[in-house]
N, CA, C and O of each residue as an XYZ file, in Angstrom:
228
protein
N     -17.991     57.800     88.341
C     -18.025     58.431     87.040
C     -18.524     57.449     85.984
O     -19.249     57.840     85.069
N     -18.142     56.179     86.104
C     -18.559     55.170     85.143
C     -20.075     54.956     85.192
O     -20.712     54.754     84.158
N     -20.640     55.000     86.387
C     -22.086     54.835     86.537
C     -22.817     56.009     85.893
O     -23.841     55.817     85.239
N     -22.302     57.214     86.072
C     -22.911     58.402     85.469
C     -22.903     58.293     83.943
O     -23.898     58.610     83.292
N     -21.782     57.844     83.375
C     -21.686     57.683     81.924
C     -22.703     56.664     81.435
O     -23.349     56.887     80.411
N     -22.859     55.553     82.141
C     -23.839     54.531     81.763
C     -25.258     55.087     81.845
O     -26.091     54.789     80.989
N     -25.535     55.883     82.857
C     -26.856     56.477     83.011
C     -27.162     57.433     81.859
O     -28.249     57.383     81.285
N     -26.224     58.290     81.523
C     -26.401     59.226     80.416
C     -26.554     58.461     79.104
O     -27.407     58.802     78.285
N     -25.751     57.452     78.902
C     -25.823     56.637     77.698
C     -27.196     55.967     77.589
O     -27.776     55.932     76.504
N     -27.711     55.447     78.672
C     -29.021     54.798     78.674
C     -30.136     55.792     78.380
O     -31.063     55.481     77.632
N     -30.055     56.965     78.951
C     -31.072     57.986     78.713
C     -31.074     58.461     77.258
O     -32.139     58.663     76.675
N     -29.905     58.638     76.680
C     -29.817     59.047     75.276
C     -30.403     57.966     74.386
O     -31.149     58.267     73.455
N     -30.077     56.726     74.658
C     -30.610     55.616     73.872
C     -32.132     55.547     74.002
O     -32.830     55.322     73.013
N     -32.639     55.737     75.202
C     -34.077     55.731     75.424
C     -34.761     56.845     74.641
O     -35.808     56.623     74.033
N     -34.182     58.033     74.649
C     -34.770     59.157     73.914
C     -34.720     58.942     72.403
O     -35.623     59.373     71.687
N     -33.688     58.290     71.923
C     -33.589     58.027     70.489
C     -34.571     56.953     70.031
O     -35.071     57.007     68.907
N     -34.846     55.983     70.892
C     -35.715     54.876     70.523
C     -37.187     55.101     70.877
O     -38.046     54.339     70.434
N     -37.488     56.121     71.657
C     -38.865     56.376     72.086
C     -39.840     56.540     70.925
O     -40.942     55.995     70.995
N     -39.492     57.267     69.858
C     -40.454     57.395     68.746
C     -40.792     56.060     68.089
O     -41.874     55.918     67.519
N     -39.912     55.099     68.155
C     -40.176     53.786     67.558
C     -41.329     53.079     68.257
O     -42.034     52.281     67.639
N     -41.523     53.362     69.517
C     -42.591     52.717     70.273
C     -43.963     53.155     69.789
O     -44.940     52.428     69.970
N     -44.053     54.329     69.179
C     -45.329     54.863     68.725
C     -45.491     54.790     67.213
O     -46.461     55.321     66.672
N     -44.567     54.148     66.528
C     -44.618     54.060     65.068
C     -45.721     53.094     64.643
O     -45.979     52.096     65.316
N     -46.352     53.394     63.547
C     -47.391     52.540     62.982
C     -46.739     51.569     61.993
O     -46.056     51.992     61.060
N     -46.950     50.289     62.198
C     -46.374     49.280     61.315
C     -47.416     48.920     60.269
O     -48.494     48.429     60.604
N     -47.096     49.165     58.994
C     -48.023     48.860     57.919
C     -47.797     47.474     57.335
O     -48.747     46.803     56.933
N     -46.544     47.046     57.289
C     -46.228     45.790     56.621
C     -45.005     45.157     57.273
O     -44.010     45.833     57.534
N     -45.086     43.870     57.530
C     -43.966     43.114     58.073
C     -43.621     42.022     57.066
O     -44.489     41.249     56.661
N     -42.363     41.962     56.666
C     -41.913     40.954     55.713
C     -41.022     39.960     56.455
O     -40.023     40.336     57.067
N     -41.398     38.706     56.391
C     -40.650     37.642     57.064
C     -39.994     36.763     56.003
O     -40.656     36.330     55.060
N     -38.714     36.499     56.150
C     -37.979     35.620     55.245
C     -37.334     34.533     56.098
O     -36.694     34.815     57.112
N     -37.514     33.293     55.669
C     -36.978     32.191     56.450
C     -36.733     30.989     55.553
O     -37.387     30.830     54.522
N     -35.802     30.155     55.943
C     -35.640     28.860     55.295
C     -36.811     27.977     55.706
O     -37.520     28.277     56.667
N     -37.001     26.905     54.981
C     -38.056     25.967     55.361
C     -37.526     25.054     56.464
O     -36.546     24.334     56.273
N     -38.185     25.094     57.612
C     -37.858     24.231     58.738
C     -39.116     23.431     59.044
O     -40.152     24.005     59.378
N     -39.032     22.148     58.935
C     -40.207     21.295     59.125
C     -40.900     21.601     60.458
O     -40.283     21.575     61.523
N     -42.185     21.889     60.364
C     -43.069     22.207     61.495
C     -42.799     23.560     62.142
O     -43.502     23.926     63.083
N     -41.814     24.310     61.676
C     -41.554     25.648     62.208
C     -41.887     26.729     61.188
O     -42.574     27.696     61.514
N     -41.406     26.574     59.951
C     -41.760     27.502     58.874
C     -41.827     26.714     57.571
O     -40.808     26.453     56.930
N     -43.028     26.346     57.200
C     -43.260     25.545     55.995
C     -43.489     26.455     54.797
O     -43.827     27.628     54.959
N     -43.303     25.911     53.585
C     -43.466     26.683     52.355
C     -44.877     27.246     52.195
O     -45.060     28.303     51.593
N     -45.870     26.544     52.732
C     -47.257     26.982     52.575
C     -47.659     28.069     53.578
O     -48.823     28.470     53.613
N     -46.717     28.548     54.389
C     -46.999     29.610     55.351
C     -47.478     29.115     56.697
O     -47.850     29.918     57.553
N     -47.475     27.821     56.900
C     -47.865     27.262     58.193
C     -46.616     26.969     59.018
O     -45.490     27.098     58.536
N     -46.831     26.585     60.232
C     -45.720     26.225     61.105
C     -45.706     27.078     62.366
O     -46.258     28.178     62.399
N     -45.075     26.557     63.382
C     -45.064     27.203     64.703
C     -44.514     28.627     64.643
O     -45.135     29.553     65.165
N     -43.364     28.805     64.017
C     -42.725     30.121     63.946
C     -43.611     31.123     63.215
O     -43.841     32.228     63.707
N     -44.106     30.740     62.047
C     -44.923     31.658     61.258
C     -46.270     31.917     61.926
O     -46.790     33.029     61.836
N     -46.838     30.931     62.585
C     -48.088     31.145     63.321
C     -47.886     32.125     64.471
O     -48.749     32.960     64.741
N     -46.745     32.022     65.145
C     -46.444     32.946     66.242
C     -46.283     34.367     65.728
O     -46.825     35.303     66.315
N     -45.548     34.539     64.644
C     -45.359     35.870     64.057
C     -46.705     36.432     63.604
O     -46.984     37.614     63.800
N     -47.532     35.593     63.003
C     -48.856     36.026     62.553
C     -49.718     36.482     63.737
O     -50.411     37.494     63.636
N     -49.685     35.763     64.835
C     -50.452     36.136     66.022
C     -50.000     37.488     66.580
O     -50.818     38.266     67.072
N     -48.730     37.757     66.505
C     -48.194     39.001     67.056
C     -48.534     40.200     66.172
O     -48.911     41.256     66.682
N     -48.404     40.047     64.851
C     -48.477     41.200     63.966
C     -49.795     41.381     63.228
O     -50.004     42.444     62.644
N     -50.692     40.405     63.222
C     -51.963     40.607     62.545
C     -52.813     41.578     63.335
O     -52.780     41.604     64.565
N     -53.565     42.365     62.616
C     -54.427     43.353     63.279
C     -55.776     42.769     63.576
O     -56.635     43.453     64.133
């Protein structure tokens, strides 16, 4: 019975989140503290470069 409940719960969650997979993202806002070489004030850094690579069109 516990396995059945988990299966139903997973299917409901999948159906609720499915429209998110097809949503169009117009704008992503990133907020972060300044971490040397990860997220610098000038918009450079490993973290910000990675986010830019993922979300730029």
